[in-house]
C-alpha positions as CSV (number, residue, x, y, z in Angstrom):
1,M,-9.7,-5.9,-31.5
2,T,-9.9,-8.7,-28.9
3,G,-6.5,-9.6,-27.3
4,R,-5.2,-12.9,-26.1
5,R,-6.6,-15.0,-23.3
6,F,-4.7,-16.4,-20.3
7,V,-5.7,-18.4,-17.3
8,L,-3.3,-17.8,-14.4
9,Y,-2.4,-19.9,-11.3
10,V,0.0,-19.4,-8.4
11,A,0.9,-22.8,-6.8
12,H,3.9,-23.4,-4.6
13,G,4.9,-25.4,-1.6
14,A,3.4,-28.8,-0.7
15,D,2.2,-31.5,-3.2
16,C,-1.4,-30.8,-2.3
17,F,-1.4,-27.3,-3.8
18,V,0.2,-28.5,-7.0
19,Q,-2.4,-31.3,-7.2
20,E,-5.2,-28.8,-6.7
21,A,-4.0,-26.6,-9.5
22,A,-3.3,-29.5,-11.8
23,Y,-6.9,-30.8,-11.3
24,S,-8.2,-27.3,-11.9
25,I,-6.3,-27.1,-15.2
26,L,-7.7,-30.5,-16.2
27,S,-11.2,-29.1,-15.5
28,L,-10.4,-26.2,-17.9
29,W,-9.1,-28.5,-20.6
30,R,-12.4,-30.4,-20.5
31,Q,-14.2,-27.3,-21.7
32,T,-14.8,-27.0,-25.5
33,E,-13.1,-23.6,-25.9
34,A,-10.0,-24.5,-23.8
35,P,-7.7,-24.4,-26.9
36,L,-8.6,-20.7,-27.2
37,C,-6.6,-19.7,-24.1
38,E,-3.1,-20.3,-22.6
39,V,-2.4,-21.5,-19.1
40,V,0.3,-19.8,-17.0
41,V,1.4,-21.2,-13.7
42,V,3.8,-19.5,-11.2
43,T,5.3,-22.4,-9.3
44,D,8.4,-23.7,-7.5
45,R,7.3,-27.3,-8.5
46,P,7.5,-27.3,-12.4
47,E,8.6,-30.9,-12.6
48,L,5.6,-32.1,-10.6
49,F,3.3,-30.2,-12.8
50,R,4.8,-31.8,-15.9
51,Q,4.2,-35.3,-14.3
52,L,0.6,-34.5,-13.5
53,L,-0.3,-32.7,-16.8
54,D,2.3,-33.5,-19.5
55,D,3.6,-30.8,-21.7
56,R,1.4,-28.8,-23.9
57,P,2.4,-25.8,-26.0
58,S,-0.3,-23.8,-24.3
59,L,1.0,-24.5,-20.8
60,H,3.6,-22.1,-19.5
61,L,5.4,-22.9,-16.2
62,L,7.1,-19.9,-14.7
63,S,9.7,-20.9,-12.0
64,L,9.3,-19.2,-8.6
65,S,12.6,-19.1,-6.7
66,P,12.8,-19.0,-2.9
67,A,14.4,-15.5,-3.1
68,Q,11.5,-14.2,-5.3
69,R,8.9,-15.8,-3.0
70,D,10.5,-14.2,0.1
71,T,10.7,-10.8,-1.6
72,W,7.0,-10.9,-2.5
73,R,6.1,-11.9,1.0
74,G,7.4,-8.5,2.1
75,A,9.0,-7.2,5.3
76,Q,6.1,-8.6,7.4
77,G,6.3,-12.1,5.8
78,Y,2.6,-12.1,4.8
79,I,2.1,-15.2,2.6
80,H,-0.9,-13.8,0.7
81,R,1.1,-10.8,-0.4
82,I,2.7,-13.1,-3.0
83,K,-0.6,-13.4,-4.9
84,P,-1.0,-9.9,-6.4
85,L,2.6,-9.5,-7.2
86,A,2.9,-13.0,-8.8
87,I,-0.2,-12.3,-10.9
88,Q,1.3,-9.1,-12.1
89,W,4.7,-10.7,-12.8
90,A,3.1,-13.6,-14.7
91,A,1.2,-11.2,-16.9
92,Q,4.3,-9.2,-17.6
93,Q,6.2,-12.4,-18.5
94,M,3.5,-13.0,-21.1
95,Q,4.1,-9.5,-22.4
96,A,0.6,-8.4,-21.5
97,Q,-1.1,-5.9,-23.8
98,P,-3.9,-3.6,-22.7
99,D,-6.6,-5.7,-24.4
100,D,-5.4,-9.1,-23.3
101,A,-7.8,-11.0,-20.9
102,F,-6.4,-12.6,-17.8
103,L,-8.4,-14.9,-15.6
104,Y,-6.6,-15.8,-12.3
105,V,-8.1,-18.6,-10.2
106,D,-6.9,-20.0,-6.9
107,S,-5.7,-23.6,-7.0
108,D,-8.7,-24.8,-5.1
109,T,-11.1,-24.2,-7.9
110,V,-12.6,-26.1,-10.9
111,F,-14.2,-24.9,-14.1
112,S,-17.7,-26.4,-13.7
113,H,-19.0,-24.7,-16.8
114,S,-17.7,-22.9,-19.9
115,P,-16.1,-19.6,-18.9
116,A,-17.3,-17.9,-22.1
117,K,-19.5,-15.4,-20.2
118,V,-16.5,-14.6,-17.9
119,W,-14.3,-13.9,-20.9
120,A,-16.9,-11.6,-22.4
121,Q,-17.1,-9.6,-19.2
122,I,-13.3,-9.2,-19.0
123,E,-13.0,-8.2,-22.6
124,A,-15.7,-5.6,-22.0
125,G,-13.2,-4.0,-19.6
126,D,-14.9,-5.2,-16.4
127,V,-13.3,-7.1,-13.5
128,V,-14.6,-10.5,-12.4
129,L,-14.3,-11.7,-8.8
130,N,-15.4,-14.9,-7.1
131,E,-18.0,-13.4,-4.7
132,R,-19.1,-10.3,-2.9
133,E,-19.3,-11.3,0.7
134,G,-20.9,-8.1,2.0
135,S,-19.8,-4.6,2.9
136,L,-17.3,-3.6,5.6
137,G,-20.2,-2.3,7.7
138,E,-22.6,-5.2,7.0
139,L,-20.0,-7.8,8.0
140,R,-18.7,-6.2,11.2
141,R,-20.7,-8.6,13.4
142,N,-20.0,-11.8,11.5
143,T,-16.7,-12.8,13.0
144,R,-14.0,-11.4,15.3
145,S,-11.8,-10.8,12.2
146,H,-14.5,-8.8,10.5
147,R,-15.0,-6.7,13.7
148,R,-11.3,-6.0,14.0
149,L,-11.2,-5.0,10.3
150,F,-14.1,-2.7,10.8
151,E,-12.6,-1.1,13.9
152,A,-9.2,-0.6,12.1
153,C,-10.8,1.1,9.1
154,Q,-12.7,3.4,11.5
155,A,-9.6,4.3,13.4
156,H,-7.0,4.7,10.6
157,R,-6.6,6.4,7.3
158,F,-4.6,4.8,4.5
159,Q,-2.8,6.0,1.4
160,V,-4.8,4.6,-1.5
161,R,-3.5,5.3,-5.0
162,G,-1.5,8.4,-3.8
163,R,-4.0,10.0,-1.5
164,E,-4.9,9.6,2.2
165,M,-8.4,8.3,2.8
166,Q,-10.6,6.5,5.3
167,V,-12.0,3.3,3.8
168,P,-15.8,3.8,3.4
169,L,-17.9,1.4,5.4
170,S,-20.0,0.7,2.3
171,T,-16.9,-0.8,0.6
172,G,-17.7,-4.3,-0.6
173,L,-15.4,-7.1,0.5
174,W,-14.8,-9.6,-2.3
175,N,-13.4,-13.1,-2.3
176,S,-10.5,-13.1,-4.8
177,G,-10.4,-16.8,-5.5
178,V,-11.4,-15.8,-9.0
179,L,-10.0,-12.6,-10.5
180,G,-10.5,-11.6,-14.2
181,F,-9.1,-8.4,-15.6
182,Q,-7.6,-6.9,-18.7
183,G,-3.9,-6.1,-19.1
184,R,-4.6,-2.4,-18.8
185,W,-5.4,-2.9,-15.1
186,L,-2.0,-4.3,-14.1
187,P,-1.2,-1.2,-11.9
188,V,-3.9,-2.5,-9.5
189,F,-1.6,-5.1,-8.2
190,D,1.2,-2.7,-7.1
191,E,-1.5,-0.6,-5.5
192,T,-2.8,-3.6,-3.7
193,A,0.6,-4.6,-2.3
194,Q,1.2,-1.0,-1.1
195,L,-2.2,-1.0,0.8
196,I,-1.5,-4.5,2.3
197,D,1.8,-3.1,3.7
198,Q,-0.2,-0.3,5.4
199,M,-3.0,-2.4,6.7
200,L,-1.1,-5.4,8.1
201,P,0.5,-3.5,11.1
202,V,-2.9,-2.4,12.3
203,V,-5.1,-5.4,11.5
204,Q,-3.4,-8.8,11.2
205,V,-6.2,-10.9,9.6
206,H,-5.4,-13.4,6.9
207,T,-7.8,-11.8,4.4
208,V,-6.0,-8.5,4.2
209,E,-5.0,-9.2,0.6
210,Q,-8.6,-9.5,-0.4
211,V,-9.6,-6.4,1.6
212,A,-6.8,-4.3,0.0
213,L,-7.7,-5.5,-3.5
214,S,-11.4,-4.8,-2.9
215,V,-10.6,-1.2,-1.8
216,V,-8.3,-0.5,-4.7
217,L,-10.7,-1.8,-7.3
218,Q,-13.7,0.1,-6.0
219,D,-11.6,3.3,-5.5
220,R,-10.9,3.0,-9.3
221,G,-14.6,2.8,-9.9
222,L,-14.3,-0.4,-11.9
223,R,-17.4,-2.5,-12.7
224,L,-17.2,-5.7,-10.6
225,H,-19.0,-9.0,-11.4
226,E,-19.5,-12.2,-9.3
227,C,-18.4,-15.6,-10.7
228,L,-20.2,-18.2,-8.7
229,T,-21.3,-20.8,-11.3
230,D,-18.7,-21.1,-14.1
231,V,-15.8,-21.4,-11.6
232,F,-16.5,-23.3,-8.4
233,H,-14.2,-22.3,-5.4
234,Y,-14.2,-25.0,-2.8
235,H,-12.1,-23.2,-0.2
236,V,-14.1,-24.6,2.7
237,F,-13.5,-28.2,1.5
238,K,-9.9,-28.9,2.6
239,E,-10.8,-32.6,2.8
240,F,-10.8,-32.7,-1.0
241,R,-7.0,-32.9,-0.9
242,D,-7.3,-36.6,0.2
243,D,-9.5,-37.2,-2.9
244,L,-6.9,-35.5,-5.1
245,A,-4.0,-37.6,-3.8
246,L,-6.0,-40.8,-4.5
247,F,-7.0,-39.5,-8.0
248,F,-3.5,-38.8,-9.1
249,A,-2.1,-42.0,-7.5
250,R,-4.7,-44.0,-9.5
251,Y,-4.7,-42.2,-12.8
252,G,-1.6,-40.1,-12.9
253,A,0.3,-42.4,-15.1
254,L,-2.5,-42.7,-17.7
255,P,-2.4,-40.7,-21.0
256,L,-3.8,-37.2,-20.6
257,A,-7.0,-38.0,-22.6
258,E,-7.8,-40.8,-20.1
259,R,-7.2,-38.6,-17.1
260,L,-9.7,-36.1,-18.5
261,Q,-12.3,-38.9,-18.9
262,H,-11.8,-39.9,-15.2
263,W,-11.9,-36.3,-14.0
264,P,-15.7,-36.3,-12.9
265,E,-15.2,-39.3,-10.5
266,I,-14.1,-36.9,-7.7
267,D,-15.8,-33.7,-8.9
268,P,-15.8,-31.4,-5.8
269,V,-19.1,-29.8,-6.8
270,R,-20.7,-33.1,-5.9
271,R,-18.3,-34.4,-3.2
272,I,-18.7,-31.2,-1.1
273,Q,-22.5,-31.7,-0.7
274,P,-22.5,-33.8,2.5
275,K,-20.3,-31.2,4.2
276,L,-22.4,-28.3,3.1
277,A,-25.5,-30.1,4.3
278,F,-23.9,-30.7,7.7
279,N,-22.7,-27.1,8.0
280,A,-26.3,-25.9,7.2
281,L,-27.6,-27.6,10.4
282,P,-28.3,-25.4,13.4
283,K,-25.1,-25.0,15.5
284,W,-26.6,-27.0,18.4
285,R,-27.3,-30.0,16.2
286,R,-23.8,-29.9,14.7
287,Q,-22.3,-29.9,18.2
288,W,-24.6,-32.7,19.4
289,R,-23.7,-34.8,16.4
290,K,-20.0,-34.2,16.8
291,L,-20.3,-35.2,20.5
292,W,-21.8,-38.5,19.5
293,G,-19.3,-39.1,16.7
294,Q,-21.8,-38.4,13.9
295,R,-19.9,-36.1,11.7
296,W,-20.6,-35.8,8.0
297,Q,-19.5,-38.7,5.9
298,P,-17.8,-38.4,2.5
299,L,-19.4,-39.9,-0.6
300,P,-18.0,-43.3,-1.7
301,Y,-15.6,-43.4,-4.6
302,P,-16.9,-45.0,-7.8
303,W,-14.0,-47.5,-7.8
304,S,-14.7,-48.7,-4.2
């Protein structure tokens, strides 16, 4: 028997993060099967969410207190440690059952297509993640952070799910901006937090959360799938926050149905294209253009 479906968000702090998540929820509500799932948001800004989205029976806003936030950050104050524990807590608040399907997405995402295929993979017992970026060994020369991570995993052994092990260099590193799972896999998140606490003292890179989650999931032997098309993760497009501020200033007071109609006017899938084209240029051309003040230019707004 198929369980319930939940889409999860964790959004706290500045207005821009709440606006990102609210816009992502609007993108979900534009999909034809949106009424078939409930939306759960862990946030310290519930009133702002209500302003941006209105109240719906299927929208659950779970209040995040400063004390809970600080506890989840842990002794080392790592901001991304909040994520796995907040996901687990949100699912528990919804009284998660083993067959329930949960789809967590970062606030800087949009549903560009129906997530029907994603739900099917989750309900088959698989785990869905945003993107496999490469293995620990393959990525070691990409950046200084990857090299430090590679060296730390060569030099140290960690307790993973109750046993000491060296992280295999073949371990895939996955972007966790999308994370779909069944309720039966909730223990993964405690295991991830425990591994984060071991890894941070020896390799302080901001992606430790994603690394720890990747290790735990693969150590369990779970089937992992990429989600690159149905959910678009625009994490390299921080400039989109300016677009969001303008969108909600312009349309935030309109009825929800009208906000949904205006949603495509700043669709990040389209608006990110000039930046992607610029970043695809050879490094020397990008540096030359920056020197002459010829950076990439954002697309005009339809109301300009």
